[in-house]
C-alpha positions in Angstrom: 175.2 291.8 229.6 174.2 295.2 228.4 173.7 297.9 231.1 172.8 300.9 228.9 169.2 300.7 227.6 169.9 302.9 224.6 172.9 300.9 223.6 171.0 297.6 224.1 168.1 298.9 222.0 170.5 299.9 219.2 172.3 296.6 219.4 169.0 294.6 219.2 167.9 296.7 216.2 171.2 296.1 214.4 170.9 292.4 215.1 167.4 292.3 213.7 168.5 294.2 210.5 171.2 291.6 210.0 168.8 288.7 210.0 168.0 287.0 206.6 164.8 288.3 205.0 163.0 285.0 205.5 163.5 285.2 209.2 162.6 288.9 209.2 159.3 287.9 207.5 158.5 285.2 210.1 159.0 287.8 212.9 156.5 290.2 211.3 154.1 287.5 210.1 150.5 288.6 210.6 149.0 287.3 213.8 145.5 287.4 212.3 143.8 287.2 209.0 140.3 288.1 207.7 139.0 285.0 206.0 136.4 284.7 203.2 133.5 284.5 205.8 134.6 288.0 207.0 135.9 286.6 210.3 139.0 288.0 211.9 140.9 284.8 212.8 143.9 284.7 215.2 146.5 282.5 213.5 148.0 279.6 215.4 151.7 279.9 216.2 152.3 276.7 214.3 150.6 275.2 211.2 152.4 271.9 211.2 149.1 269.8 211.2 146.4 270.9 208.8 143.0 269.4 207.9 141.1 270.2 204.7 137.3 270.5 204.2 137.9 269.3 200.6 140.7 267.2 199.3 140.8 269.1 196.0 142.1 272.1 197.9 145.5 270.4 197.7 145.9 271.8 194.2 145.5 275.3 195.5 147.8 274.8 198.5 150.5 273.4 196.2 150.5 276.7 194.3 151.9 278.3 197.4 153.9 275.5 199.0 154.8 272.2 197.3 155.6 270.6 200.6 152.2 271.1 202.2 150.6 267.9 200.8 153.7 265.9 201.9 154.4 267.4 205.3 151.5 269.3 206.8 148.1 267.9 205.7 147.0 265.2 208.2 143.3 264.9 207.3 141.0 265.7 204.4 137.7 264.9 202.8 137.7 262.0 200.2 136.4 264.1 197.3 139.7 264.4 195.4 140.1 260.7 194.5 136.3 260.3 194.1 135.5 263.3 191.9 138.8 263.9 190.1 140.6 260.6 190.0 142.8 261.5 187.1 144.4 264.5 188.9 144.6 262.5 192.1 146.6 259.7 190.4 149.0 262.4 189.2 149.4 263.8 192.7 149.8 260.4 194.2 152.9 259.8 192.0 154.5 262.9 193.5 153.1 262.4 197.0 153.0 258.7 197.8 151.7 259.6 201.3 148.3 260.8 200.0 146.6 257.5 200.5 147.8 257.5 204.1 146.3 260.9 204.9 143.3 260.3 207.1 139.9 260.7 205.4 137.4 262.7 207.3 134.4 261.5 205.3 133.2 261.8 201.7 130.8 264.8 202.0 129.6 267.5 204.4 127.0 265.0 205.7 129.7 262.4 206.6 132.4 264.7 207.8 133.7 263.3 211.1 134.5 266.0 213.7 135.6 263.3 216.1 138.3 262.0 213.7 139.3 265.6 212.9 139.9 266.4 216.5 141.7 263.1 217.1 144.3 264.2 214.5 145.2 267.2 216.7 145.4 269.8 213.9 146.3 273.4 214.6 144.5 274.6 211.4 141.4 273.6 209.4 140.8 275.1 206.0 137.2 275.0 204.9 135.2 276.3 201.9 132.3 278.8 202.0 130.3 276.2 200.1 131.1 272.9 198.5 131.3 269.2 199.4 132.7 269.5 202.9 131.7 271.5 206.0 130.9 275.0 204.9 130.2 278.4 206.5 126.7 277.4 207.5 127.9 274.4 209.5 128.3 276.3 212.8 128.2 273.1 214.9 131.4 271.8 213.3 133.0 275.3 213.7 132.2 275.5 217.3 133.4 272.0 218.2 136.7 272.5 216.4 137.2 275.9 218.0 136.5 274.4 221.5 139.2 271.8 220.7 141.7 274.6 219.9 141.6 274.2 216.2 141.7 277.4 214.1 139.2 277.4 211.3 139.8 279.5 208.1 137.3 279.8 205.2 138.3 280.2 201.6 136.3 280.0 198.4 137.1 278.6 195.0 133.6 277.3 194.4 130.7 279.5 195.6 131.8 282.6 193.7 135.2 281.8 192.4 135.8 284.8 190.1 135.1 287.2 193.0 136.9 285.3 195.7 139.9 283.5 194.2 142.3 286.4 194.6 141.4 286.9 198.3 141.5 283.2 199.0 145.0 283.0 197.6 146.1 285.9 199.8 144.5 284.3 202.9 146.2 281.0 202.2 149.5 282.8 201.7 149.1 284.3 205.1 148.1 281.1 206.9 150.8 279.0 205.3 153.5 281.7 205.8 153.9 282.1 202.0 152.8 285.6 201.1 155.5 286.0 198.4 154.3 282.9 196.6 150.7 284.3 196.8 151.9 287.5 195.3 153.6 285.7 192.5 150.5 283.7 191.6 148.2 286.7 191.8 150.4 288.5 189.3 149.9 285.6 186.9 146.2 285.4 187.6 145.5 289.1 187.1 147.6 289.3 184.0 145.7 286.5 182.4 142.3 287.8 183.5 143.2 291.2 182.1 143.6 289.7 178.6 140.0 288.8 178.7 138.8 292.2 180.1 140.8 294.1 177.5 139.6 291.9 174.7 136.0 292.6 175.7 136.4 296.3 175.8 133.7 297.9 173.7 131.6 294.8 173.3 128.0 295.6 172.8 126.5 292.3 171.7 126.8 289.4 174.1 126.0 285.9 172.6 123.3 284.0 174.5 124.6 280.9 176.2 123.0 277.8 177.7 125.4 276.3 180.3 124.4 272.7 181.1 125.9 271.6 184.4 127.3 268.2 185.2 126.1 266.6 182.0 125.2 263.0 182.5 124.8 263.0 186.2 121.1 262.4 185.9 118.9 261.4 183.1 116.8 264.5 183.1 117.2 267.9 181.4 118.5 270.4 182.0 120.6 271.3 185.1 122.2 274.7 184.8 124.3 277.2 186.8 123.6 280.9 186.9 124.4 283.4 189.7 127.5 281.6 191.1 130.1 279.0 190.5 130.8 278.4 186.8 127.7 280.4 185.9 129.7 283.6 186.6 132.2 282.6 183.9 129.7 283.1 181.1 129.3 286.8 181.9 133.1 287.3 182.5 133.7 285.8 179.1 131.4 288.2 177.4 128.2 286.1 177.2 124.6 286.3 178.4 123.4 283.3 180.4 119.8 282.6 179.2 118.8 281.0 182.5 119.7 284.0 184.7 116.2 285.3 184.8 114.7 281.9 185.4 117.1 280.6 188.1 117.4 283.2 190.9 119.9 281.1 192.9 123.2 279.7 191.8 121.9 276.6 190.1 118.6 275.0 189.1 116.9 273.4 186.1 115.2 274.6 182.9 113.0 272.6 180.6 113.9 271.3 177.2 111.0 273.2 175.8 112.5 276.4 177.1 115.8 275.7 175.4 114.1 274.8 172.1 112.0 277.9 172.1 114.9 280.2 173.2 117.6 278.7 171.0 120.8 280.0 172.6 123.6 281.1 170.3 126.1 278.9 172.1 125.8 275.6 174.1 128.4 274.8 176.8 128.3 271.7 178.9 130.3 271.1 182.1 132.1 267.7 182.2 132.3 265.5 185.2 133.6 262.4 183.3 137.0 261.1 184.1 139.3 258.1 183.3 137.2 255.8 185.5 133.8 256.7 184.0 135.3 256.8 180.5 136.3 253.2 180.9 132.5 252.3 180.8 131.1 252.1 177.3 128.4 254.6 176.6 128.9 256.6 179.8 126.5 259.6 179.7 129.2 261.9 181.1 131.5 264.1 179.1 135.1 263.0 179.8 137.4 265.9 180.4 140.1 265.8 183.0 143.7 264.8 183.7 144.4 261.4 182.0 141.8 261.9 179.2 143.0 262.1 175.6 141.4 264.3 173.0 139.7 261.4 171.1 138.1 260.1 174.2 136.9 263.6 175.1 135.5 264.2 171.6 133.7 260.8 171.5 132.1 261.3 174.8 131.0 264.9 173.9 129.5 263.8 170.6 127.5 261.1 172.4 126.0 263.7 174.8 125.2 266.1 172.0 123.2 263.4 170.2 120.6 263.2 173.1 117.0 263.8 172.2 116.2 267.5 172.3 119.8 268.7 172.7 120.6 267.5 169.2 117.8 269.8 168.0 119.5 273.0 169.3 120.6 275.3 166.5 123.9 275.9 168.3 124.6 272.1 168.3 123.6 271.7 164.6 125.9 274.6 163.6 128.9 273.5 165.6 128.7 276.2 168.3 128.8 273.6 171.1 131.6 273.3 173.6 132.4 271.5 176.9 134.7 272.3 179.7 135.8 270.4 182.8 133.6 271.0 185.8 136.8 270.9 188.0 137.6 274.5 187.0 134.8 275.3 189.5 137.1 274.2 192.3 140.4 275.4 191.0 142.4 278.6 191.4 143.1 278.1 187.7 139.6 279.2 186.8 141.0 282.1 184.7 141.9 279.4 182.1 138.2 278.4 181.8 137.2 282.1 181.4 139.7 282.5 178.5 138.5 279.3 176.8 134.9 280.6 177.0 135.8 284.1 175.8 137.5 282.5 172.7 134.4 280.5 171.9 132.0 283.5 172.4 134.2 286.1 170.6 136.5 284.3 168.3 137.4 287.3 166.2 138.4 289.4 169.3 140.5 286.6 170.8 142.4 285.2 167.8 145.7 285.6 169.6 144.5 284.3 173.0 145.8 280.9 173.8 144.1 279.3 176.8 146.1 276.1 176.4 149.3 278.1 176.8 147.9 279.7 179.9 147.1 276.3 181.4 150.5 275.0 180.4 152.1 277.8 182.3 149.9 277.2 185.3 151.1 273.6 185.5 154.8 274.5 184.8 155.0 277.3 187.3 152.5 276.5 190.0 151.8 272.8 190.1 154.0 269.8 191.2 152.6 267.6 188.3 152.8 268.1 184.5 149.9 269.0 182.3 148.5 265.7 181.1 144.9 265.6 179.9 142.1 267.3 178.0 140.1 270.0 179.8 137.9 271.4 177.1 136.6 270.3 173.7 134.8 271.8 170.7 132.1 270.1 168.7 133.9 270.9 165.4 
């Protein structure tokens, strides 16, 4: 027993200094965090049981802690296996428990708050916008909060280029992995800087038509502008021809508009995967984990032969490209920006290697290897 307060204080201070750095960090771990909705959130003392508003968030969580999918996630939406089955199959090999994680629905409309509460989570990680409960779903937020569940919002979908860095920092805080977040952000910023530096002094921005989710419907032509993958066009040094016509984040333009405007470059976003590619003449571009280059190229050429699209000058002259729509939900979105920059300004980015960037992302920040085709060129 220590009777002298000054001596006791000094002894306690010396004991604290002698602790390992990992324990020191846990003692100083932030009690609150400001999430992507601008809310100051008191963090729970434990985050041993986590639910996810979107299953595809697993790929972002794994950047920071490879054990999260195995040990801490108890419930999630069923979008991962449904919308990106190639990547899900890879993850299931590393995490055999994935199929046993409770599914809380397949969309925001079917998200089960009752099932979420039954799982007794301490933390729920939701997106600002996407396939699961979002920032506008105040009813779900209130019900979870009343049940003692802390809700944190991140964003890799609504405005990913603006919010990815902050989202990674927030996840680093809530998972207790700030050093892992710092490491990833160093990679992310370094790779994004290569594009910004390469575009220095650019005066002419090629016009681009970005066709979204090619093959989802029979009509023409869905596009993305002021949000999501639409932001990537500007970041890559292009000019999105639909910006003035579509004031929101997404909408449609007519084929007549495209033929009259004749963009310099055509880019389609691919929602095809190994399951859709197994069907002959699928209208979707197949780009994802588990897709080989020939399958990707065949599916892309088929979509470019559509009536009207085949008449675009960009398509006729080989300035047509496609990229996986999954980059819209991934913290690896910088890779998609690099690929687009190389397409739009090939002379400026001769030395840029987006595939090497993607390879490093998988090697350093993912529990699975790079296996698939994620973008394709017409020529």
